[in-house]
N, C-alpha and C positions, 0 to 999 in steps of 0.2 A: 782466313780469308773473311770478310764480315757480306750482309743482303748491301744493297742501297738503300732500303729505309737503315736498316741499323750506321751505314757510313752517314748519314746526312743527321739521326737523332745526335751520335758522339759529335758530329762538328759542331750541331746546334749548342752542344753543354759546352762548346769550347770560346764563348761568342767574345771577343775584345772589350774591353771597357773604356770608352771612345773618352775624349778629354774635354773640356768647351773652352772654346781660342773666342776673341772678338776680330771681327774683318767687316772693312767697308761695305759700304754697301754694293761699289761698285764693282768687288770682288765677291758679294755673298752668290751669283749665280749658281749650280751645279747643287752646291751643298745644302747640308741637313738642318733644322731650325733645330737650336738646346731650348730656346726660349718660347712662351707663349707670346703671342703680339697683340695688344690690346687697339681699339679706336678711342684716340687721344681726345676724340671729341666724336658728333654727332655726323652718319655720312647720309645723303651730302649735310652739308653743317648750316643749310637754311632753305627756304623755297627753295627750289633754282627752278629756271626759266627753261624748258626744254627746245623751246622752239623760237625764232626770229619769228617778230610780230606786234605785238597789241596786246596789253593787259587791263582788265575792267576790271570794276565792281558786279560780282554776282545778280544782284540783287538788281541792280539796274534793268539788266537783260529782263528779269523775269517781270519788272514792272512796263515792259513793252519797249524801251529803248534798244536801237539797231545804230544809229548814227551818232556816233561818240566825237568831241573834239578831243585833238591830240592836243593835250598838256607839257611832255618835255619826255627823255626816251633817258631809260636804265640803260647802262652797257656792263658790258660784264666786266666786274673788275674796281667797278666804281661803290662807293656806301649806299644803304640801303637810302631810298628818296623815296617822298609821301606822297602819294595820290593827293592832290588839296580840295578836288569838288568828287565827289560819287559820280556823277553825270560822264566826268569826262575818262580819258584813256591816257596811257601812257606806251607809247612803243620802247618795247624790250627786247635784247638780244639775246641768245643761245648763252646758258653759261653767268646768264646775269642773274642778282637774286632779287625776287620778288617784288616788285615795289606795297610800301605801305598801304593799305588798301584796298590794295586787290587781289583778286582771288581764283580767274580765269585769264587765259592765255589764247589765243587766238589768231592763228595764222596768219602770214601776210599772202597766202595763195587766198585765203578765204576774207579779204580784206580790201575796198574799196579805196585806195587812198584819195584826197582832195585835197591838196592845202593844208589846211590842219583840219582836216572833218575824217575819218575813218566809220565807213559803213561795214558791214556783218552780212555777207553772202548765205550765214548757216541757216537751216532751219532750227535747228538747238546748239547751246552753247550747255556745256556742265559744266558745275562749280569742280576749281581745279584740274581742270582740263590742259593737257602741254606743261605740267608741273610737276616738277619729282621733290616729294615733301620732303623736310625736313626728315632724320632721320627713319627713310625709306630703307634705306640699306642695312643700316646698325647702329643703334645706340651708342653711346660715349660709354665708354670699360668694356664693350659686346666683345668677346673673344675672336680675332678676325683670323687668326693661323695657327694652329696646334703646336704643340715644338713633337719634333720628328715631322715636319712636312718640310719635301724636297722642294726646291725654290727653283723656280721657272722663273721667267720676262714675268707671266702675271705674278708672282708673288715681290717681286722687284716693285712694280708698281705700286700694290699693297702698303711695303714698308716705306718705300718715300711717304707714301697720303698720309701717314702716323710719323714723320720725322726721323725715321731710326737711318741715322748717318751712320751707325754702328750696327750690325749685329752679332749677339751669338748664337752660334755651328755647334756642333760638334766637330771634334778634329780629328781627320783620318790617320792612323796610323804612319809613322813612315814603312814604306813597304819598296821592298828589291823582284824584279824579273827578272832573274837567270835563268840562260840555255843554256845546256852544255853539247857537248860533240868540238871531236878534230873534225867533223867534214863540214860543222858550220860557218862561212864570213860573213861577215855585217852586209848589208844594205853596197854598199860605194863599191864594194869589191867585187871585183869578174872572178866566179869563181871555177877553180879548174873545175879538169872532168870527174873530180870522184869527190867536187863539194857541192855545196846549196847552200842557196844565202839564208841569212836566220830570216826567221817571219813568225812563227809562234809569239815570242816576247812584247815583237809591234802590235800582235793581235791583241795579245793582255795588257798593252798597255792604255790602247785605245779605250779598250772595254775600262780599264780600271774608269780613265778619264770622263765616260760615258755616267758617268756615276757621282760624278765632281770630285776622283782622286787623283794623284799624280804619283808617279812610281818611276823608280830611277832605272833603269833595265844594265843587267853588267853578262859577262858569257864566262863562263870556267872549261877548262879542255880538258880534254878524257885521262888528265893522270893524277891518279891517286893525291900524291905529297901536295902538286900545287893549287889540289880544289881544296883538300884541307886547312890548308894554308888561305886560300881567298875568300873560303867560305866563314872560318869563325872570324873573319875582317866581317864580313855582312853581316853576321848575326848580333854581331855586336855595336852595329849601324841604324841595325832597320830592327821591326819589331813583327813585322809580316815577312815572311818572306814565299814566292809561289816561281816553285821552277820547274823549268820546260826540259823533261827527257833523261835520263840516266837512274830509273828505277826498274826497270827490269831484270831477266835474268842474263845479260847480256856478260861476258868477259870484261866489259871499261863499265859497264853501271856502277859506280860506285857513291853514286849518293846517298843510298841510308845509310852504308856504313860509315861514311862524312859527315851525316847530320848528328846521329847519334853523340860521336866525337866532340859534337861542335856544340851539345849542349841543348840537340831537339830530338827528347826523345817518341819511337817510333808510337802513336796509339792504334794505327793500323796500318796495315801495308797488302794490298789487294781487293778488289770488290769486286763480286759477281758480275759483271757488268762487261756490255760490250758495245761498242769502246773503250778503251779504258780502261781495263781490268787492272794492271800494274801501280793504278793510283794510289801513293801514300801518304799519311798525312802525322802528321808529329806537333809535339809542342814540349816546350821548355820548364822548368819551375818556374821560372820569371815572370809566365803568363805569354812568350812569345811563341808564334804558330809560323806552320810550315803546312804548305800544300805543293809534292813533286804530283807534278802532273805527267803525263806520259809523253814524249815526245813527238808522235805523231798526229800532224794538226787540227787532225778533226778530235782524235781523244782529247788535245788539251783543249779545244775549242769545248766540246760538250763538257768535261769536269767543270770548266770554270763554270758554264753557265745552270748547272745540275748542282752546284755546291759551292761554288768561291762565291758569285754572286750572293745568292741567301743569302749567306753568312755573313756578309758587307749588309744586309740589307737589316738583316734581325741587329746585328750590333750595333746600329743604326736609328734602332728604336722606330726602325719601319715596317711594312707591314711587307710580306710574301704571299703576289699574287698568284695565286692556283691558277693554271688553264685548263682547259680540255679541249680535244678535237677528236671528231671524227675517221676514221679509215676508210679510205675511197675503195680501194680493194683490196684484196684477200693475199696473206703474207705469210708466211712461213718462215721459222728460224728453229731451230732442234736442237741447239746447244740449251744447256740449262741454266742461262746467267737471264739477267734483263736486258733489254736489246734497246737501245737508242737508234732509231729508225728515224734517217733524212726523208726531211720531206717540204715539201712545199705546199701553202694552206692558204686557202680562199675563204669568204666568206658566203656564203652560199645558204640563202631564208632565213637568217639571223645566224646560222652554226659556223664553227669553224671545219671547216672537210681539208681531211692532208692526206696527201698524194706522195705514195714512196718515192725516190728522184735518186734511182741508179747512180752507184758508183766504186769506183774502185778499190773501196777501203780506206781503212784509217789515216794512211797517208795521200786519198787523194784529195786535198783541201783545197782545188782548182772548181770541186765538184761542189763545192760550197758557197757560189757565187747562183747556184738556182736554189738554195734551201733555207727556207724562213726558221727551221727549228727542228725539234727530235720529238717522234714520237715516244713514249715509253711505252718500253711494254714487257709484261713482268713476266717474270722466269717460270713463274707455273704452270704456262703452256707455250705450245709452239705453237699450234696453229692461229693464226687472226684473220676473223672473217671482215670483210666491208660491212659498214654501218655501225659496227662495233666503239665504242669513246673509247680512248685510254689520253692521260695525263701529259700534257702538249709543255715544252718549255721552249718559246723564243726567244732569239736571238737578235732579231731585226725591230725597230722601234716602231 
């Protein structure tokens, strides 16, 4: 049996090496950039009008002019026009290029327009007010997005703005999510009195989807020969396997044995933690990885967010953010195991405060609807006091 720290270090020493693929801009959301993205022009590419109004030569204002004759209109999307007479003004629209000869914009709200005359009502006007200066945001060649950036809608906008119709991203490996157990039936089946519906695989699939990855879902029966045959096929067709169930000491827990026969060799089995003690991790000589998580729903959930999710992020060249939270009330746990306490968390005065959420053990997945994450309580202690701060593993966005 290994400690939580040892298990984490071992897993991080078995990162996958992601390939690089090109995807269309419309498909890139949620993926991780494999290339740095640079500005192909200044941002903005010209002195951009930031308010509807009039544009003037600020020097005329300094000379005392307050009423200007309107010479023309500069609309957004039009080529740049020029102010022909310095003592005149031009009407300008938000997003338009600033006309040549102008260096200040005054909002319509601060101007009286009468025919072709515009009188400014302000007491002061500053040079380049209401103008978004060329290259104020970025210069041509500046790196806008680093490789390793996860693409959200905001990054999609940046990619579009530099003309990236296709983008290089890290390719996620082919993943199989596998449940085991004859007691499990699929979602659309009405279970018999001795059966329950499969839920862990769907939770894992949803969690992977949140990381921009897709996965196929499978189920294996509690039959050694049939499991061996099907698992051999799954190992051949996938690079990563995430299993739920079949790793404890029960009479029908065949997963460790069958994994070895399929060429996935044990790296460790059992972690000094609760929930999730039977957790099994293995790899093949060709670099395939298997996470065999305990079948109890809370154990599966905790192990995914403690181990699998950080492994994915680090493999995709992303930082794994560490969080901590303060325990809101005293708590005791006497076993010499790291305990992952289910908690609800609130931000109080700028710090996260974690309140224990009572439950009925690692099988009580209905309890998770009231839980925000897990507080990691170290095995060196058995009594944990209110106000103490511990590592926090969130599973809600």
